[in-house]
N, C-alpha and C positions, 0 to 999 in steps of 0.2 A: 269433692272427696269421693274416691271410688268405693262403691259397694257392690256386692254380688247381685243385689236386687234393689229396687227403689223402696224407700219407706212409703207405704201406701197412704194416700190422703183422700178424704171424702167427707160427706156430711150425713150419710144415711146409716151406715153400720159397718163394723169391722170385726173380723174373727181371725184369730191366730191359734194354731194348734200344731201338734207334732205329727199330724197326718193330714194330707190334703183332702181326703174324703170327709174327715170330721169337720175341717174348716168349711168346706163347701156345703155340707149338710147344715151346719149352723147358719151359714149365709142364706140358704134356701128358706130356713125358718124365719129369719129377719125379713126376707122378701115377702113372705106370706103373712106379714103383720105381727109376728111374734116379737117378743122383747129379748134382751140379752140373756135372761134366765131360761126362757124356753130354748133358746139357741144353745146355751151351755149344756143343758140336760140332754138335748138331742145329740150334741157332739160327744158327750160322755159315753152314751150308750153305743154310738158308732165306734168309738175307740175300743170298747170291749170286743168288738167284732174284728176290726181291721188291725189291731195291735194286741192280739191275745197273748203274745210273749212279753208284753209290757204292763198289762192290767186286765182286770176282769170284774164281773159284777159282785163277787164275794171278796173283793179287796177293800180298799179304803180311799177316802178323798177328803182332804181339808179344802174348804172353799172360803174365799174372802169376797164379800159382795158390798157394793156401794150403790144402793138405790138412789135414783135422782132425787136430790133434796132431802135424803134421809141419812141416818148414821151408818158408818162403816161397821159391818158385822163379820164375825167368823162363824161359819157353819161347820161343826165338827162331824165328819164322817169317819172317824177313827174309832173302831170298836175296842172294848176293853178285853182283858184276859178273862176267860171263862171262870166260873165258880170253882171248878176243879183244878185250875191251873196254878198249883202251889209249888213253891220251891221244893218242899218235902217230896211231893209226888215225882217231880222230874229227877231229883237227885237219887230217889229210891230206885230209879231205872238205870243208875250208873252213869248219868249224864252230868257234865260240868258246864255245858252250854246248851241252850235250846237248839234243837236241830234246825238247819237252814231250810229244810223242806219237810213235807209230810204233815199228817194230822196234828201232831203234837205242837207244831208251830202256828196253828190256826188261832187267831184272835176271833172275837165275834165280828162277823162281816159288817162293815159300816157304810160302804159306798152307796148301795142301793137306797137305803133309807134317807141318806143325805140328799141324793138327787131328787127323791120324791118330795122331801120337805121343801127344797128350793123351788120345785115346780108348783107345789100347792100354794106356798105363801107368796111367791113373787112372780110366777109365770102366768100365762094366759091360755096356753094350749092344753088340750086333753092328753091323757095318758096314751091313748091310741095314736094321736098325732106325733108325739115326740118319739115314740118307740117305732114308728113306721119305717124310719130310715134304717135303723139297726136290723129290724126284721127283714127288710128287703135285701141288705147285704149278706145277712146270715143265710137266708133262704136261697137267693139267686146266685150268690157268690160275689167275691170281689177279687181283683188282681192282687195277689199277695206280694208284699215287699220281701226283699231277699232274706231278711233276718228271721222271718217266720219259719221257713223251711230249714234254714241253717240251724236254728235253735232246736227244732225237732230232731235233726240229725245228731246233735250232740247228746240227746237223751234217748236215742233209738233203743239201745240195749235195755235201759231202764223201762221204757214203755213196753217193749216186747216181752220182757221177762217178769215185770212186776206191776207196772201201771197199765194194765191191758185195756182199761176203759179209755185211757188217753190214746193208746195205739189205734183203737177203733176209729177215733175222730181224726187224728192227725197223721196216721199212717195207713190210710185206706188202700187195700191191695198191697201193703208193704212199702208204699212210696210216700215220701213227704212231698208237699207242694213245691213246685218249681217257681223261681222268681217270675212274677207276672202271671202265673197260673191261677185259675179260679179256685179260691178256697171257700168252701161252704161250711156252715155249722147249723145243720137243720135241727138238731136237738135244741139249740138255743132259740132258733126261730119258733119252734113248737112251744117252748117255755114261755116266751113273751106273748105269743098269740093266745095261749091258754090264760095267762095272767090277765090280759086285756078282757077276754070274755068273762072271766069270773068277776073281775072288778066292775065291769059294766052291768053284770047281773045283780050286783049289790044295790043298785038303785041309780036314779038320775043324779046329775050334778057332778061337775068336774072335781071339786075338792073331795066329795064323798067317795068317788071312784079312786082317787089317788090314795086316800086313807085305806080303802079296801085293799088296794094293791100292797100297801105296807103290811097289812095284817096277813095277807097271803104269803108274802115273803117270810115273815116271822113264824107264822103258825099254820099256814096252809100247806099245799102240796110241795112248795119250794122249801120251806123251813123243815118239813118232815124229812125230805130227801137229804138235805144238808146234814141234819143231826144224825140220821141213820148212817150216812157215809163216813162222818167223822169218827164214828165208833168202830169202824173197820180198820184193823191194823194195816199199815202200808210202809214200805221201805222209805227210810229217810237218810239224811246225811251221816247219821251215826253208824250206818251199815246194818242196822236192825230194823225190824218191823214194829211199829208202835201204833196204838190207837190214840185218837185225840181226846181232848177234854171237853170239847164243845158239845152242848146239849140243847134240846128244844127249849128248856127254861132260859138258857143264856140268850138264845135268839129272841124269845118272846119278850125279854126284859129290855132290849136295846131300843133307844130312841136317839136319833141325831139331834144335837142341841146347838143353840146359838150361844155365842160368847162375845164379850168385848174383846177387841183386838189389843195386842200389846203394841205400843207406838214409841217412836223415838224421833226427835226433831234434830235435823242436821242441815245447816246452811240454807234455811228457808223451806226445806222439804220436811214432810212428816211421812215416815215409812211405817206401814201397818203390817203386823204379822200375827200368826196364831201364837198361843201361849207356849209354855215350857214343856208341854206334852209333845210339841214338835221341836225341831231345831231352829224354828223361826227367830227367836230372840238372839241367836248367834249372829245373824246379819246385823241386827241393831247394835250389838256389842262391838262388832267390827267397825261400825261407823263411830261409836263412842270412843274407840281406841285410836282413831286417826288423829294425827297432829293438826294443830290449827292451820298451819300452812303445809299443803301437800307438796312433795317433790314433783318435779316436772312429769306430767302424764306420760306413761309408757317407758320411763327411764328405768335403769336397773335399781336405782334408789327407791323409786316409786313402787316397783314390784316387790322389792325386799321389804319395804314398810308394810305393804298389805299382807304379805306372806306371814310375817312375824306377828301381826295383829290377829290373823286367822288362827294361828297356833294357840294364842292365849285364849281367844274366845272359845275355840273347840275344846281346850282343856277344861274350861269352866263348864261347858256343855256336859262333858263326861262326868264331872264331879258333882254337878248341882241340878241338872235338868231332869224333870220327871213330871208326872201328872199330879198337879196340885189341887185337883178338884175330885169330888165324888168319893167312892169307896176306897179305903186304903190310901188316902191322899198323901203325897210326898210334901215335905217341907222345902219349898224352893224360894230362896231369897232373891227373887227376880228384880225387885226394885233396887236393891243394893248392887246387883250385878250390872245394871244399866246406869248407875249413878255416875255423876261427873267425878266425885271424889275417889270412888273405887277405881275407875278406869284411868284416872291420872296416875295412881300408883302402879297399875298394871302397865300403862304406857311406858313408864320409866324402865321397865324390863327390856324394852326393845332397844338393842344395841346395834352396833355396826356389823355384826356377824350373825350368821344363822344359829338359832338355838336347836339343839338336838334333844332337849328335855321336854317332858310333859309337865307343865307348870300351872296347875290350877291355883286359883287364888283363895283367899281366906275372907270372904264377905262377913262383916260383923265379927271378925276375929275367929270364925268357926273353922275347924279343921276340914280340909277337903275329904270327900267320901268317894274313894275309888274302889272298884271291885278288885279282888285279888287277881283276876285275869287281866284287867286293864293295867294294874301295877306291874304284872309280870311282862306284859307286852311292852310297856314303857321302859322297863329295865333291860330289855333285850335278852330275857332268859331264853334258854334253848327251846326251840319249837315255835317261837313267835317272831321269826326274823323275816323282814322284808316281804310281807304279804305272800309267804311261801306256799300257801295252800290255795288250790283252785277255788275261785268263788269268794275271795276275801273282800266282801263289800258289795256295793251296788253302783259301780262306776258306769257312766254312759259314754265313756271315752271311745270314740270311733277309732278303729285301727285300719291298717292298710295304707297304701300310698295314694298319691294323687291330690286333687284339689277339692274344692267345696262340694263337688258333685259325686265324690267317691262314697259308695255305700259303706256303712259300718258293718263290722262282722258280728256274728251272733255272740250272746253271752256264753261264757264258759260253763260247762256242766260236767261233773264227773259221773261215774257209773252209778253212784248212790243218789245223785241229784243235787250235789253241792253246786250252787249256781250263782253267777252274777246276774241278778235280775235287772230290771230297768223300769221305766216310769213314763208317763205321758203328761202333757200339760195343755191347758185351754185358757185363752183370754178372749173376752168379748166386750165390746162397747156398742151401744145402740144409739139411735138418733135422739132419744129422750135423755140420754146421759147416764143410763144405767150401766154399771161396770161390774165385771166379775172375773175372778182369777181362781183356777182350780187345778189341782195336781193329783189326778187319779193314778193309783198304782196297786200292786198286790194282786193276788189271784191269778198269777201268771200261769200259762200252760205248763211250765216247768216247775211250779211250786208244789202241786198236789195232784193226785189222780183226778181226772174228769169225773164228775158225779153223774152216774147213769141217768139218762132221761132229762137232764138239765142243760148239759153242754158247756159247763164251766167247772173249774176246781175251786177249792177253798184257798185262802191266803196263807201267809207265813209270817205275819208281822211280829209274833211273839219272840222271834229270834233276836229281836232288839233288846229284850229284857234280860237282866242278869239272874243267874241261879244262886243268889247270895242275898240273905236278908239284910234289911236296914239301909239299903241304898235308895236314892231317889228313883232309880229305874229298875228296882227289883221286880221280879215276876210276882205279881200280887193280884188275886182275884178282884175284878171290878176296876182295876187301874189300867188306864191306857198305856201300852208300851210306847216309849218315846219314839216318835217317828221322824224320819228324815224329810218327809213331805212338807213343803214350805212355800206356798204361793205368796205373792207380794202385791201390795197396793200402795201407791205413793200419792200424797196430797201436796198442794201448794196453797198456803193461806186457808187451810181447812177444807179445800175443795179437791175431790178426787181428780187426778189428772192422768194417772198411768197404772196399768195392771200388767204384771210380768211374772215370769217364773220359768223353771226348767226341770226336766228330769235330772237324775244324777246322784241320788243318795247323799253321801257326805259332801259331795261336790256342789250341791244345789246352792247353798248360801255363799259359797266361794264364787261361783260363776255369776250369781246374781249381784254380788257386791261389785265385781268388775264392770258388769253391764250398767248398773245404776250410776256408778261414778263416771263412766264414759258418757252417759246421758247428761249428768249433772255438771261436769267440769269442762267439757269440750264445747266449742262454739257450735251453736245450732245451725242447721241447714234449712233452706226454704222458710226461715222464720219460725220453725217448729222444732220439736224434739227429733234428734237424729237416731231413731230407734234401730234402723238397719245397720248404720255405721257402728253403733255400740254393740250390736250382736256380732257383727263381722270382725270386730277388733280381736287381735290375737289374745288368747286366753290361757289359763294355767290352773293348776290345783296342787295342793299338798296333801300327803297322806301321813303327816307327822303327828298323828293322834290315833287312838284306838278306833278302828272302824266300827260302824253300827251293825254290820251284817256278819253272819257266820263266815269265817272263824275269828272275827274281831281282832285282826292284826293291824300293825302300823309300820311305817317306814320313817324313822327319825331323820329329820333334816331334809326330807325329800321335797322336791318340787318338779312337776312335769309341765313342760311348756310346749306350745305349738312352735314349730320351727320358724314361722313367720314373725315371731317376736324379735328376731334379729340376733346376729352373732355378738354384737356389742353388749346387748342385755344379758345374753347367756354368759358371756365372759365376766360381766360385772357381778352376776349372781354367784358364779363359782368363786370369784375373788372374795366374796363375802361369806364363803363357806357352805353354800347350799349344795346339796347332792342333786344335781340337775339331770333330768332325763329329757332329751329333746324328742318330742313326738312328731307326728305327721303335721303338715301345715294346717289342716282343718280337722282337728281331733278332739277339741275340748268344748263340751257344752251343747245344749239343744234348746236355746232360749226362744221364748215367744214373748210378744209384748203388744199392747194396744194403748192408745192415749187419746185424750180429749182436751182441747184448748177451751177452758171455761169462758174466755172472752169472746171467741168467735164461733164456738161450736164445731170447729174443724176436728175431725177424727183422723187417727193415723194407726198404722199397724205394721208389724214386721215379723219375720220368722227366720229361724236358723237354717242356713244352707247345708250345714254339716250332716252327712248321712243321707242326703237326697230324699227327704221325707216330709219335713215340716213345711207348712205353707200358711201365708196370710192372704185373706181375700177381703174385699170391701169395696164400697163406692160412696 
């Protein structure tokens, strides 16, 4: 079977991520005696430096980890809404949606603390060791991928006229970095070096220094700078300047937390995901909606079946998913949403033609709870047609022509900063059998102004919450906004065997479904899992539900396919009523994956060729 690259095999360690420098930094840590968790933390901080248009330290990261011989856990690095982030406050400003950029969209940053907790509890390396790679790339520079400079150019006017601290960093001398040109972030290097010094001054001991770093982030010089800058009004997607709601008290109160994963059993596999504060259970529900006998893999009927199941799962996500834990917890009937009886009824809605409706279910006989905006989008009311506003969502779809090596274009950003953001992903497995999957995002260079002296901006995850009371995903102080970030871990017979994930906002659990099924239902190669073949397989997505990102639009009946899917499949989908857009041959998804055979200990890894950026390494 032809693939763009081989599925890597070995016995020592494997790392796959959306940037080769992060993958190789992770591998260097494994070579230096570190474990999968040391390597993941190292790679995470490198991604902040080399993919600043895709993630940053003040963003968020959900992590699924499977310690060798231990239980699978979710580590939540998604911060909640600040205490002052009420629906009443935002609507008093004349807003009907949380802005897609600017301080008002900033949740409590969660990524840094999650990485530190992972390092403290499961790693072996010191704070200085794991940060040394990111500090080196920030201080000495790294060759920038095309999309960094392209993204900066799309926000040039905003940076020069409004977000001047960002212009100082990303438009030095009025010029953005050229592809392959050295990009430095010395303020960020200074921040991490000062953090290490202050943490080491707190006393001896690896764990004590990591906890000291967490306190400095929350309440020391970093936390003070973040809170002060959040209070400064800045231009956002509303076209107005607003101050944020994030305060020092919000920062001081946050701790990354461990949770039990949500799981679903399918054909001998168990798939583990984060809870309904993410979109993770939507992947599980898509599996639950599959018929007992799948149509022939890759056929028009197969793709049609998956698309229609995706629409139903995403409609339920819109109506029912939210943060069911902590302050202001939402009532989420997750057990029913994943039950066999409920999904048998939902499956009966899948017919021979494409649905153009948003059809959330009635678990336990309860009426769906859609926001007024989502209902208007679904009804096709004026102003909400066909993703007509720049920045409608967080797609990672690469555009342009050419093959797997064609670079992706930059996210779209308008003059007020309305942006299509993006995300990163990391999967690691080590020789001891430890496995981890993480999807860092938020805190993009185009999300908020760079904080002076720190070298990074705040995030914008609050844009995913609704400015309407009484919904599972209403903007609520202390409640996590429902995130699209959704790493995955799969087990066989209770043993972890595969970690995988992708950037892509609402597309993440669509692309992951296709990848997982390609691994699970096709014949293996070399006696193991065909990770690279599953990643390379032609992919697709639908926007036939309200998007999670400003301006929250949808395209009823839509499906976008890679041209490699074939004319016969495209014709078959159109015959079934789908509104098909044929995209470029390598334009859907940025998947990463690692695996471990529990019988032999053989490790494997693969990474997405689309966009000419992701890479897997290992031996």
